[in-house]
N, C-alpha and C positions, 0 to 999 in steps of 0.2 A: 535798941532803942533808935528812935528816929528823931533826929534833930533838925530836921527840915532844913540840911545843909546841902544836899542830893544838889550835884550841877554847880554850886557858886564855888568862889576862888578864895583858898584862905592862905596868908605869908605866915609861914613858920620858922622864926629866926633863934637861934642857936640847935638848929635842928639836927646836926650829928649825934647828939647821945641825950642820955637821960630825959629828962622832961618833955624837951621840945622833939625830941625821937619820938616818943609815946604821943605827943600830939599831933603830930605827923601822921602817925600810925591808926589813931583815932579817927583823925580828920578824914584820912583816905577810905578808912573800913566803911563811913556813913556814907562817901559817894561824894565827895569835895575835891576840887581840882586842889592839889598842894603845890607850893613853890618852897622850896627849901631854901634855907641861907643861912651859913657856917661862917667860921672864917677857916677851921681846916679842910682843906679840898678832898683827903685822902678820906677821914674820914664821914663827909658828907657825901662822897660817892658811894660809899658801903652802905648808911642808911639810907642814902634813896634808893638804892638797890633792894634791901631790903622792903620799904614800903611799894615798889613797883611790883612785887610778889601779890599783893592783893591784888582780887579782882577788879576790873573796870577801872583802873585808877589813872588819873595823868598825873604826874610829876614833871617839876620842874625844880633842877637846884644850881645853885649860885653861890660860888666860894664869894668871901669877902677880903679885900686884900688891902693894906694898909698903904697908903703913898704920904709921908711924913703924916702929918696928926689929920689927914683926910681919910675917910673909909672910902672904897668904892665897890661898886657889883661888877665883877668881871663876867 
């Protein structure tokens, strides 16, 4: 299926598992550059590694950390 997103950048939150991970994989398979964000660094690295296995993918992953009541991207 061609969604017309090849070369576009997609931000996927909660991307370490479940629907977020599936969304990241689907977007990458369509040729989008994917930025993945999730709270768990280990699970996020594992999911990003799986997405990077797809041909012609560009993936960046960023874990989120809580500092007090503020969330930051590390």
